[in-house]
Every structure is written in structure tokens, then in C-alpha cells.
KETIBA-225534 format. One record per residue (C-alpha): x, y, z; residue number from 1. Coordinates in pm, 1 decimal. Layout:
! KETIBA-225534
<<X, Y, Z>, NUM>
...
END
This chain:
! KETIBA-225534
<<5149.2, 3321.2, 6384.7>, 1>
<<4889.9, 3089.3, 6264.5>, 2>
<<4946.7, 2834.9, 5975.5>, 3>
<<4734.1, 3073.2, 5734.6>, 4>
<<4954.7, 3360.4, 5787.9>, 5>
<<5256.6, 3113.0, 5761.4>, 6>
<<5131.4, 3008.5, 5403.7>, 7>
<<5080.6, 3366.4, 5295.4>, 8>
<<5410.0, 3506.7, 5397.2>, 9>
<<5585.6, 3210.9, 5213.0>, 10>
<<5394.8, 3309.7, 4900.9>, 11>
<<5430.3, 3639.8, 4929.4>, 12>
<<5813.4, 3596.1, 4948.8>, 13>
<<5841.0, 3400.7, 4646.7>, 14>
<<5841.9, 3503.9, 4264.5>, 15>
<<5597.5, 3296.5, 4034.7>, 16>
<<5759.6, 3066.7, 3795.2>, 17>
<<5553.6, 2990.2, 3497.9>, 18>
<<5604.3, 2635.3, 3328.3>, 19>
<<5794.4, 2625.1, 3024.7>, 20>
<<5642.0, 2525.2, 2707.4>, 21>
<<5773.4, 2247.6, 2493.7>, 22>
<<5893.5, 1862.4, 2510.3>, 23>
<<6157.6, 1913.9, 2780.3>, 24>
<<6364.8, 1609.1, 2863.2>, 25>
<<6269.2, 1431.9, 3192.6>, 26>
<<6480.8, 1482.0, 3493.1>, 27>
<<6459.5, 1295.2, 3842.0>, 28>
<<6616.4, 1381.1, 4156.5>, 29>
<<6865.8, 1114.9, 4260.4>, 30>
<<6779.6, 1133.1, 4631.4>, 31>
<<6451.8, 1028.3, 4541.5>, 32>
<<6557.9, 755.5, 4325.3>, 33>
<<6787.3, 598.0, 4579.7>, 34>
<<6550.7, 568.8, 4865.7>, 35>
<<6239.2, 456.7, 4953.3>, 36>
<<6024.9, 764.5, 4994.0>, 37>
<<5719.3, 670.8, 4816.1>, 38>
<<5410.4, 389.2, 4841.0>, 39>
<<5464.3, 112.1, 4526.8>, 40>
<<5099.8, 38.1, 4570.3>, 41>
<<4833.2, 140.6, 4391.8>, 42>
<<4588.8, 80.1, 4708.6>, 43>
<<4601.0, 324.7, 4959.8>, 44>
<<4898.5, 301.8, 5233.9>, 45>
<<4890.6, 441.1, 5587.0>, 46>
<<5196.6, 245.3, 5739.5>, 47>
<<5483.7, 471.0, 5759.4>, 48>
<<5801.6, 369.5, 5583.9>, 49>
<<6087.3, 360.5, 5835.2>, 50>
<<6423.4, 304.7, 5656.3>, 51>
<<6784.6, 348.7, 5827.2>, 52>
<<7116.4, 264.5, 5749.5>, 53>
<<7467.0, 367.4, 5922.0>, 54>
<<7425.5, 689.2, 5723.7>, 55>
<<7097.8, 758.7, 5642.7>, 56>
<<6755.6, 782.7, 5823.2>, 57>
<<6411.1, 816.7, 5647.1>, 58>
<<6044.1, 803.1, 5781.8>, 59>
<<5759.5, 901.7, 5561.3>, 60>
<<5434.3, 946.6, 5696.9>, 61>
<<5065.0, 935.7, 5556.9>, 62>
<<4727.9, 1042.9, 5698.1>, 63>
<<4411.1, 793.2, 5672.8>, 64>
<<4219.8, 1041.0, 5450.8>, 65>
<<4479.1, 1043.5, 5149.3>, 66>
<<4710.8, 792.4, 5228.3>, 67>
<<5071.1, 798.2, 5136.6>, 68>
<<5212.8, 971.4, 4812.5>, 69>
<<5290.3, 709.8, 4553.3>, 70>
<<5530.1, 625.2, 4281.1>, 71>
<<5300.5, 755.5, 4033.5>, 72>
<<5226.0, 1054.2, 4242.5>, 73>
<<5597.9, 1142.2, 4206.4>, 74>
<<5553.8, 1187.1, 3836.3>, 75>
<<5468.8, 1549.4, 3928.6>, 76>
<<5812.6, 1597.3, 4109.4>, 77>
<<5968.1, 1466.4, 3778.9>, 78>
<<5802.2, 1723.8, 3608.7>, 79>
<<5878.7, 2001.9, 3864.8>, 80>
<<6260.5, 1907.2, 3843.5>, 81>
<<6250.3, 1912.1, 3481.8>, 82>
<<6112.0, 2262.0, 3468.9>, 83>
<<6355.6, 2379.6, 3719.5>, 84>
<<6663.0, 2223.3, 3538.2>, 85>
<<6572.0, 2366.0, 3202.6>, 86>
<<6481.1, 2707.9, 3313.0>, 87>
<<6808.5, 2711.6, 3528.6>, 88>
<<7025.8, 2592.5, 3213.4>, 89>
<<6843.5, 2857.9, 2997.1>, 90>
<<6953.5, 3137.1, 3246.3>, 91>
<<6593.7, 3193.1, 3361.1>, 92>
<<6528.8, 3278.9, 3704.9>, 93>
<<6357.6, 2968.5, 3894.4>, 94>
<<6145.1, 2939.3, 4206.8>, 95>
<<5977.2, 2690.3, 4464.6>, 96>
<<5619.2, 2853.8, 4346.5>, 97>
<<5542.7, 2718.1, 4027.5>, 98>
<<5226.7, 2743.2, 3792.7>, 99>
<<5094.6, 2557.2, 3527.4>, 100>
<<4792.2, 2378.6, 3360.0>, 101>
<<4669.6, 2020.0, 3468.1>, 102>
<<4719.0, 1967.8, 3073.3>, 103>
<<5104.2, 2048.4, 3072.6>, 104>
<<5165.2, 1819.2, 3361.7>, 105>
<<4944.2, 1535.3, 3251.9>, 106>
<<5078.4, 1539.3, 2878.8>, 107>
<<5449.6, 1555.2, 2992.2>, 108>
<<5406.1, 1242.6, 3221.4>, 109>
<<5233.4, 1052.7, 2932.6>, 110>
<<4874.8, 1061.6, 3101.9>, 111>
<<4536.0, 1146.2, 2941.0>, 112>
<<4372.7, 1485.8, 2967.4>, 113>
<<4024.1, 1384.1, 3034.5>, 114>
<<3818.9, 1503.4, 3374.4>, 115>
<<3895.4, 1168.9, 3519.9>, 116>
<<4291.0, 1241.5, 3479.4>, 117>
<<4227.7, 1586.2, 3612.0>, 118>
<<4062.7, 1437.8, 3937.0>, 119>
<<4345.6, 1191.0, 3963.0>, 120>
<<4594.8, 1451.8, 3936.3>, 121>
<<4431.6, 1673.9, 4248.3>, 122>
<<4421.7, 1342.9, 4441.6>, 123>
<<4777.7, 1303.4, 4384.3>, 124>
<<4842.9, 1648.5, 4513.4>, 125>
<<4663.8, 1601.6, 4803.0>, 126>
<<4841.9, 1300.3, 4867.3>, 127>
<<5200.3, 1493.7, 4785.5>, 128>
<<5105.6, 1765.6, 5044.0>, 129>
<<4966.1, 1559.5, 5316.6>, 130>
<<5274.2, 1329.3, 5307.3>, 131>
<<5546.9, 1381.0, 5558.2>, 132>
<<5899.2, 1328.0, 5517.6>, 133>
<<6165.4, 1314.5, 5806.2>, 134>
<<6535.1, 1227.4, 5669.7>, 135>
<<6896.1, 1293.5, 5739.1>, 136>
<<6985.9, 1324.6, 5389.6>, 137>
<<7174.5, 1600.0, 5275.3>, 138>
<<7177.2, 1770.7, 5660.7>, 139>
<<7520.6, 1889.7, 5818.0>, 140>
<<7502.3, 1739.7, 6141.4>, 141>
<<7438.8, 1385.1, 6195.0>, 142>
<<7153.8, 1396.2, 6443.3>, 143>
<<6983.0, 1666.1, 6244.8>, 144>
<<6691.2, 1584.3, 6046.1>, 145>
<<6493.4, 1781.2, 5782.3>, 146>
<<6082.3, 1743.6, 5799.9>, 147>
<<5894.2, 1858.2, 5501.4>, 148>
<<5602.8, 1769.9, 5297.0>, 149>
<<5667.7, 1705.3, 4902.2>, 150>
<<5432.1, 2006.3, 4817.2>, 151>
<<5392.3, 2280.0, 5114.6>, 152>
<<5059.8, 2391.4, 4939.2>, 153>
<<4880.6, 2416.0, 4618.5>, 154>
<<4566.7, 2600.3, 4485.6>, 155>
<<4364.9, 2586.2, 4139.7>, 156>
<<4363.0, 2932.3, 3993.9>, 157>
<<4061.3, 3106.3, 3793.8>, 158>
<<4033.4, 3443.1, 3621.1>, 159>
<<3782.9, 3720.3, 3755.4>, 160>
<<3502.0, 3546.4, 3583.2>, 161>
<<3550.9, 3223.9, 3749.2>, 162>
<<3716.9, 3017.5, 3438.1>, 163>
<<3984.6, 2774.8, 3544.3>, 164>
<<4349.2, 2908.1, 3457.4>, 165>
<<4529.6, 2621.6, 3628.1>, 166>
<<4728.8, 2528.0, 3919.1>, 167>
<<4990.0, 2673.1, 4154.0>, 168>
<<5235.2, 2459.2, 4406.5>, 169>
<<5481.4, 2540.9, 4651.6>, 170>
<<5779.4, 2289.9, 4648.6>, 171>
<<5989.3, 2252.4, 4999.1>, 172>
<<6344.7, 2395.9, 5015.4>, 173>
<<6481.5, 2027.5, 5075.1>, 174>
<<6356.7, 1889.7, 4704.6>, 175>
<<6449.7, 2253.8, 4540.6>, 176>
<<6780.0, 2247.7, 4681.0>, 177>
<<6855.1, 1894.6, 4539.4>, 178>
<<6728.4, 1970.7, 4191.5>, 179>
<<6953.2, 2285.5, 4189.0>, 180>
<<7257.7, 2080.0, 4248.7>, 181>
<<7399.4, 1947.9, 3915.8>, 182>
<<7498.3, 1627.5, 4075.6>, 183>
<<7191.5, 1549.4, 4215.6>, 184>
<<6964.6, 1526.3, 3900.5>, 185>
<<6970.5, 1245.1, 3621.9>, 186>
<<6786.0, 1220.2, 3299.1>, 187>
<<6542.3, 949.3, 3252.1>, 188>
<<6409.3, 747.8, 2991.4>, 189>
<<6045.0, 869.3, 2873.9>, 190>
<<5951.3, 521.8, 2836.9>, 191>
<<5963.7, 542.8, 3224.6>, 192>
<<5619.5, 688.0, 3233.9>, 193>
<<5488.6, 379.4, 3053.4>, 194>
<<5588.3, 113.0, 3340.7>, 195>
<<5256.3, 46.4, 3482.8>, 196>
<<5387.5, -171.7, 3815.9>, 197>
<<5517.7, 19.2, 4129.5>, 198>
<<5806.6, -216.4, 4148.8>, 199>
<<5880.5, -178.3, 3818.0>, 200>
<<5897.0, 205.1, 3833.0>, 201>
<<6104.7, 191.4, 4142.0>, 202>
<<6320.2, -74.0, 4023.3>, 203>
<<6421.8, 156.7, 3714.1>, 204>
<<6514.7, 424.0, 3918.7>, 205>
<<6737.2, 238.1, 4137.1>, 206>
<<6924.6, 85.4, 3842.6>, 207>
<<6919.7, 444.2, 3654.9>, 208>
<<7092.5, 589.8, 3984.4>, 209>
<<7331.9, 321.0, 4060.8>, 210>
<<7393.7, 158.1, 3725.3>, 211>
<<7407.4, 461.8, 3521.8>, 212>
<<7591.8, 420.2, 3199.0>, 213>
<<7857.9, 227.2, 3350.5>, 214>
<<7958.4, -61.4, 3117.0>, 215>
<<8033.3, -302.3, 3388.1>, 216>
<<7651.6, -232.5, 3522.8>, 217>
<<7586.2, -286.7, 3898.4>, 218>
<<7399.0, -549.2, 4113.4>, 219>
<<7218.2, -585.1, 4466.4>, 220>
<<7125.3, -875.5, 4657.0>, 221>
<<6744.2, -929.6, 4685.7>, 222>
<<6721.3, -887.2, 5065.3>, 223>
<<6903.4, -557.5, 5039.6>, 224>
<<6651.5, -466.8, 4735.1>, 225>
<<6377.7, -547.0, 4974.1>, 226>
<<6461.8, -311.0, 5267.9>, 227>
<<6566.5, -42.0, 5053.1>, 228>
<<6224.6, -43.9, 4832.6>, 229>
<<6010.7, 21.4, 5156.4>, 230>
<<5774.0, -221.3, 5006.8>, 231>
<<5514.1, -397.8, 5251.9>, 232>
<<5505.0, -708.1, 5018.4>, 233>
<<5698.7, -1006.6, 5217.6>, 234>
<<6047.3, -1074.5, 5059.4>, 235>
<<5893.8, -1416.2, 4939.0>, 236>
<<5624.5, -1220.5, 4711.3>, 237>
<<5886.2, -933.4, 4651.8>, 238>
<<6144.5, -1154.7, 4500.7>, 239>
<<5851.0, -1355.2, 4291.8>, 240>
<<5788.5, -1008.4, 4140.2>, 241>
<<6164.2, -915.3, 4066.5>, 242>
<<6197.3, -1265.5, 3874.6>, 243>
<<5887.5, -1142.7, 3667.7>, 244>
<<6034.8, -820.9, 3602.2>, 245>
<<6353.5, -996.3, 3502.6>, 246>
<<6185.9, -1215.0, 3269.3>, 247>
<<5958.6, -962.2, 3057.2>, 248>
<<6271.3, -723.3, 3079.0>, 249>
<<6068.1, -427.9, 3054.5>, 250>
<<6308.4, -164.1, 3220.1>, 251>
<<6396.0, 95.8, 2928.7>, 252>
<<6779.6, 103.2, 2861.2>, 253>
<<6897.2, -194.0, 3078.3>, 254>
<<6931.0, -566.7, 3050.5>, 255>
<<6859.6, -777.1, 3395.9>, 256>
<<6980.2, -1094.6, 3511.9>, 257>
<<6961.2, -1296.0, 3825.9>, 258>
<<7254.1, -1471.9, 3976.9>, 259>
<<7262.6, -1693.7, 4273.3>, 260>
<<7536.1, -1704.6, 4539.8>, 261>
<<7687.0, -2015.5, 4652.3>, 262>
<<7438.0, -2059.6, 4951.4>, 263>
<<7132.5, -1971.9, 4672.1>, 264>
<<7109.4, -1636.6, 4769.1>, 265>
<<6988.3, -1423.1, 4465.2>, 266>
<<7135.0, -1142.2, 4312.2>, 267>
<<6980.1, -882.1, 4063.7>, 268>
<<7243.7, -762.9, 3793.3>, 269>
<<7160.4, -491.7, 3550.0>, 270>
<<7392.7, -324.0, 3292.4>, 271>
<<7284.8, -82.5, 3039.9>, 272>
<<7216.2, -197.9, 2685.8>, 273>
<<7432.9, -77.6, 2414.1>, 274>
<<7287.8, 100.0, 2127.9>, 275>
<<7353.7, 44.1, 1748.8>, 276>
<<7607.0, 290.8, 1645.3>, 277>
<<7343.8, 430.9, 1376.7>, 278>
<<7094.7, 491.5, 1621.1>, 279>
<<7322.9, 626.9, 1866.2>, 280>
<<7454.7, 870.2, 1595.2>, 281>
<<7088.6, 999.3, 1497.7>, 282>
<<7022.9, 1043.9, 1871.9>, 283>
<<7328.5, 1269.6, 1936.8>, 284>
<<7207.1, 1501.9, 1673.6>, 285>
<<6883.5, 1533.1, 1837.0>, 286>
<<6863.7, 1825.2, 2131.8>, 287>
<<6762.0, 1553.0, 2378.4>, 288>
<<7038.5, 1638.6, 2632.9>, 289>
<<7110.0, 1994.6, 2809.4>, 290>
<<7388.2, 2104.5, 2989.6>, 291>
<<7391.4, 1990.4, 3317.1>, 292>
<<7253.5, 1666.9, 3270.3>, 293>
<<7406.4, 1357.3, 3387.5>, 294>
<<7452.8, 1067.6, 3147.9>, 295>
END
């Protein structure tokens, strides 16, 4: 069977899910928050990410034409996860085949809606489709690997007169299955989309995943964070950038601190910022949380 026929048969077997309107709470997939799946650089990256621990193996590969999917491109997956969880909690049928307008996606992730923004969104779709991932995460057998792209396929749609209608995309099974599992999705602060640095964005996702709302917070040593990020930056430069983020305190909802061990090793400590009771009360009355959200 040709790849063209495979794509056609996959589309034929899926029901189309139309994006829901409204200001949805942003949700992120925990696996994507915890491990190095995306380039943190704005410049094109072709060199693979190869991350291995005793229990996890990840290899991310890019093609020279498009480069590796970036952490900014991953905003599309945050949009998709938010849509799927919202629909599921409302008792609606979800699907890996999704349809939306560029305007809906761009406004959700806090981007502009001009022609240049539309072109950048299409470039992001190209990188998400051409980037391939091979991982052992959520595989039942220790040596088994799941290989996929972040988007199986995507296309622009138009009416019979050629007027553009929007975009359609097909998500991979691995991502879709993780999103439908309550334990594998977390709400994130909408201010995340305002973070401009790749390392900044990655660090917020790590902090949100591991620190959560625990009063005692969490901590990582710099060396471990460097390996976990998949960054091509040397450890010395990576450490400098971390110190700058700590100095600016830009991560929404968390306070960062650097501690030094007996041998001078630096460790990043992060704790949630406790809101004022009055503000918390006001927010508790707002319809921001949804059933199934992890706080």
C-alpha cells in the first residue's frame, strides 16, 4: 500500500472534530512537559535529540528542509490538548482529525493574526509533521519503541469557490492517548504564552510538571536540568541563562532560588507563589477550572 493510500484510509476512518469556540483553559501533556521533545532555539536545528535514562529513551530527528519542531511550535499541541479535554469533559466525541481556522489557533496561543503570523503557523505545522520521535514512554515492553510525528498530516481547506475555510490536521495515537488520560494532562498558566525565551518556556513546563502546587516545591541540580533540556548550549552558557531567569523571576506562579552544595554545585529550587486570599476567592468563583483538570 502506498503512503498516499495509507493517509487516505486513515482520514476515512476518523470522524472530523470541529474546534470548540470560547476561551478554553490551556492544558499541556505531562510527557511533553517532562522530557526533551523540542528544540529550544529559534534558529533551525537539525542535530537530533538523544535522551536516555534507566527507564526512558527518546530520540527526536529533524529534516534539513524544515528543521526540528520548536517549543513555540508545541503551542499547537497545547491548543489541541485543550480542545480534546474540553470536549471530553463536556461529553462530546473527540477525534484525532481536527479542524480549525488559523485565527482560532493563533488567538488561543496569544499570537497575532496577520498574514505573517499565518505563514509562521503553517511553517510550524510543517516542522511538527516532518519531525519524528522515537520513544519508550508508555510502551508496555521495555525494549519496545513507538515512532511517530507530532502531526500525521495537515491540509488547508477551501469552499467550492476556492475561499479558504481553515486547516485540518491528524494527531498521532501516542499524543492523543496521553491527552485522554486524566493523569497525563495539566492546566498551565495562560501567561506561559507570553514567555519569549525557549529555555524560559521549557523551564516553566518542567516546574509545572514536577513542582505542581506542592507547598514545599521541588529542585534539580543544574547538570540534570541541562541533560533533561536537550539543549545544544554548553553547560556553562546554560547555567548562565538559568541564573538570568532566576534573577528576572519571569515564570508565572513560581518563585525560583539557586542553592549551592558543599562542593559548589548549583541547584535550582522552585516553589509556588501563594496568592492573596482575596484574589484566590475571586478566582475560585471564575469558571477557569474544568472537570479532570490537575491543579
